[in-house]
MARVEX-984460 format. One record per residue (C-alpha): residue number from 1; residue in three letters; x, y, z. Coordinates in Angstrom, 2 decimals, padded with zeros to 5 digits. Layout:
<recs>
<rec><resi>NUM</resi><resn>ALA</resn><X>X</X><Y>Y</Y><Z>Z</Z></rec>
...
</recs>
This chain:
<recs>
<rec><resi>1</resi><resn>MET</resn><X>034.20</X><Y>000.28</Y><Z>004.40</Z></rec>
<rec><resi>2</resi><resn>PHE</resn><X>030.32</X><Y>000.87</Y><Z>003.03</Z></rec>
<rec><resi>3</resi><resn>ASP</resn><X>029.38</X><Y>-002.07</Y><Z>000.96</Z></rec>
<rec><resi>4</resi><resn>LEU</resn><X>026.55</X><Y>-001.20</Y><Z>-001.59</Z></rec>
<rec><resi>5</resi><resn>LEU</resn><X>025.78</X><Y>-004.49</Y><Z>-003.03</Z></rec>
<rec><resi>6</resi><resn>THR</resn><X>025.10</X><Y>-005.70</Y><Z>000.63</Z></rec>
<rec><resi>7</resi><resn>PRO</resn><X>022.08</X><Y>-005.16</Y><Z>002.29</Z></rec>
<rec><resi>8</resi><resn>PRO</resn><X>021.75</X><Y>-003.49</Y><Z>005.17</Z></rec>
<rec><resi>9</resi><resn>SER</resn><X>020.23</X><Y>-005.99</Y><Z>008.44</Z></rec>
<rec><resi>10</resi><resn>TRP</resn><X>016.71</X><Y>-004.00</Y><Z>009.21</Z></rec>
<rec><resi>11</resi><resn>ALA</resn><X>016.45</X><Y>-003.08</Y><Z>005.32</Z></rec>
<rec><resi>12</resi><resn>PRO</resn><X>013.68</X><Y>-006.91</Y><Z>005.50</Z></rec>
<rec><resi>13</resi><resn>THR</resn><X>012.48</X><Y>-005.32</Y><Z>007.79</Z></rec>
<rec><resi>14</resi><resn>TRP</resn><X>011.68</X><Y>-002.27</Y><Z>006.52</Z></rec>
<rec><resi>15</resi><resn>CYS</resn><X>009.58</X><Y>-004.31</Y><Z>003.39</Z></rec>
<rec><resi>16</resi><resn>TYR</resn><X>006.59</X><Y>-004.43</Y><Z>005.92</Z></rec>
<rec><resi>17</resi><resn>VAL</resn><X>006.07</X><Y>-000.19</Y><Z>005.99</Z></rec>
<rec><resi>18</resi><resn>TYR</resn><X>005.06</X><Y>-001.21</Y><Z>002.18</Z></rec>
<rec><resi>19</resi><resn>LEU</resn><X>002.59</X><Y>-003.73</Y><Z>003.54</Z></rec>
<rec><resi>20</resi><resn>ALA</resn><X>002.11</X><Y>-001.31</Y><Z>006.49</Z></rec>
<rec><resi>21</resi><resn>GLY</resn><X>000.60</X><Y>001.40</Y><Z>004.15</Z></rec>
<rec><resi>22</resi><resn>SER</resn><X>-001.23</X><Y>-000.97</Y><Z>001.67</Z></rec>
<rec><resi>23</resi><resn>LEU</resn><X>-003.26</X><Y>-001.60</Y><Z>004.95</Z></rec>
<rec><resi>24</resi><resn>LEU</resn><X>-004.01</X><Y>001.35</Y><Z>005.91</Z></rec>
<rec><resi>25</resi><resn>GLY</resn><X>-004.74</X><Y>003.26</Y><Z>002.28</Z></rec>
<rec><resi>26</resi><resn>ALA</resn><X>-007.43</X><Y>000.55</Y><Z>002.02</Z></rec>
<rec><resi>27</resi><resn>ALA</resn><X>-008.97</X><Y>000.52</Y><Z>004.86</Z></rec>
<rec><resi>28</resi><resn>LEU</resn><X>-009.21</X><Y>004.28</Y><Z>004.86</Z></rec>
<rec><resi>29</resi><resn>ALA</resn><X>-011.04</X><Y>004.98</Y><Z>001.35</Z></rec>
<rec><resi>30</resi><resn>ILE</resn><X>-013.45</X><Y>001.91</Y><Z>002.84</Z></rec>
<rec><resi>31</resi><resn>VAL</resn><X>-013.38</X><Y>004.44</Y><Z>005.89</Z></rec>
<rec><resi>32</resi><resn>VAL</resn><X>-014.42</X><Y>007.61</Y><Z>003.57</Z></rec>
<rec><resi>33</resi><resn>LEU</resn><X>-016.73</X><Y>005.55</Y><Z>001.55</Z></rec>
<rec><resi>34</resi><resn>PHE</resn><X>-018.82</X><Y>004.43</Y><Z>004.23</Z></rec>
<rec><resi>35</resi><resn>THR</resn><X>-019.17</X><Y>007.70</Y><Z>005.54</Z></rec>
<rec><resi>36</resi><resn>SER</resn><X>-019.24</X><Y>010.19</Y><Z>002.31</Z></rec>
<rec><resi>37</resi><resn>TYR</resn><X>-020.93</X><Y>008.11</Y><Z>000.04</Z></rec>
<rec><resi>38</resi><resn>LYS</resn><X>-023.94</X><Y>009.73</Y><Z>-000.36</Z></rec>
<rec><resi>39</resi><resn>LYS</resn><X>-021.97</X><Y>012.89</Y><Z>-000.73</Z></rec>
<rec><resi>40</resi><resn>LEU</resn><X>-019.29</X><Y>011.24</Y><Z>-003.52</Z></rec>
<rec><resi>41</resi><resn>GLY</resn><X>-022.47</X><Y>009.59</Y><Z>-005.27</Z></rec>
<rec><resi>42</resi><resn>GLY</resn><X>-021.77</X><Y>006.77</Y><Z>-007.58</Z></rec>
<rec><resi>43</resi><resn>PHE</resn><X>-019.13</X><Y>007.38</Y><Z>-009.60</Z></rec>
<rec><resi>44</resi><resn>GLY</resn><X>-017.37</X><Y>009.20</Y><Z>-006.91</Z></rec>
<rec><resi>45</resi><resn>ALA</resn><X>-018.04</X><Y>006.30</Y><Z>-005.08</Z></rec>
<rec><resi>46</resi><resn>ILE</resn><X>-016.27</X><Y>004.05</Y><Z>-008.15</Z></rec>
<rec><resi>47</resi><resn>ALA</resn><X>-013.62</X><Y>006.02</Y><Z>-008.52</Z></rec>
<rec><resi>48</resi><resn>LEU</resn><X>-012.53</X><Y>005.82</Y><Z>-005.21</Z></rec>
<rec><resi>49</resi><resn>LEU</resn><X>-012.88</X><Y>002.25</Y><Z>-005.02</Z></rec>
<rec><resi>50</resi><resn>PHE</resn><X>-010.45</X><Y>002.17</Y><Z>-007.73</Z></rec>
<rec><resi>51</resi><resn>MET</resn><X>-008.06</X><Y>004.35</Y><Z>-006.68</Z></rec>
<rec><resi>52</resi><resn>ALA</resn><X>-008.12</X><Y>002.18</Y><Z>-003.35</Z></rec>
<rec><resi>53</resi><resn>ALA</resn><X>-007.85</X><Y>-000.71</Y><Z>-004.91</Z></rec>
<rec><resi>54</resi><resn>VAL</resn><X>-005.04</X><Y>000.26</Y><Z>-007.16</Z></rec>
<rec><resi>55</resi><resn>GLN</resn><X>-003.33</X><Y>002.04</Y><Z>-004.37</Z></rec>
<rec><resi>56</resi><resn>PHE</resn><X>-003.96</X><Y>-001.84</Y><Z>-002.50</Z></rec>
<rec><resi>57</resi><resn>VAL</resn><X>-002.37</X><Y>-004.12</Y><Z>-005.35</Z></rec>
<rec><resi>58</resi><resn>HIS</resn><X>000.07</X><Y>-000.94</Y><Z>-005.90</Z></rec>
<rec><resi>59</resi><resn>GLY</resn><X>001.84</X><Y>-001.48</Y><Z>-002.00</Z></rec>
<rec><resi>60</resi><resn>MET</resn><X>001.51</X><Y>-005.10</Y><Z>-002.27</Z></rec>
<rec><resi>61</resi><resn>THR</resn><X>003.74</X><Y>-005.72</Y><Z>-005.42</Z></rec>
<rec><resi>62</resi><resn>TYR</resn><X>006.43</X><Y>-003.31</Y><Z>-003.71</Z></rec>
<rec><resi>63</resi><resn>PHE</resn><X>006.38</X><Y>-004.97</Y><Z>-000.59</Z></rec>
<rec><resi>64</resi><resn>TRP</resn><X>006.42</X><Y>-008.94</Y><Z>-002.79</Z></rec>
<rec><resi>65</resi><resn>ILE</resn><X>009.36</X><Y>-007.40</Y><Z>-004.23</Z></rec>
<rec><resi>66</resi><resn>CYS</resn><X>010.77</X><Y>-006.00</Y><Z>-001.36</Z></rec>
<rec><resi>67</resi><resn>ARG</resn><X>010.78</X><Y>-009.15</Y><Z>000.48</Z></rec>
<rec><resi>68</resi><resn>SER</resn><X>011.64</X><Y>-011.15</Y><Z>-002.73</Z></rec>
<rec><resi>69</resi><resn>ALA</resn><X>015.03</X><Y>-009.37</Y><Z>-002.80</Z></rec>
<rec><resi>70</resi><resn>LEU</resn><X>016.23</X><Y>-009.01</Y><Z>-000.44</Z></rec>
<rec><resi>71</resi><resn>ALA</resn><X>015.26</X><Y>-013.02</Y><Z>001.63</Z></rec>
</recs>
């Protein structure tokens, strides 16, 4: 019988997908910032940095919640 209260054995390692996504998203935003700074301008660069920071913190929060819930 399938038990919804017991997480599968692979679930704690799946949390690292959030970590990888968070790091990859932040890294790609920084690469775009450095390669397109002149096209973005000041406001675009600040908006991109803010978006990258929010995305990173959001992904890390999911990672921490996932790890603490399944530990």
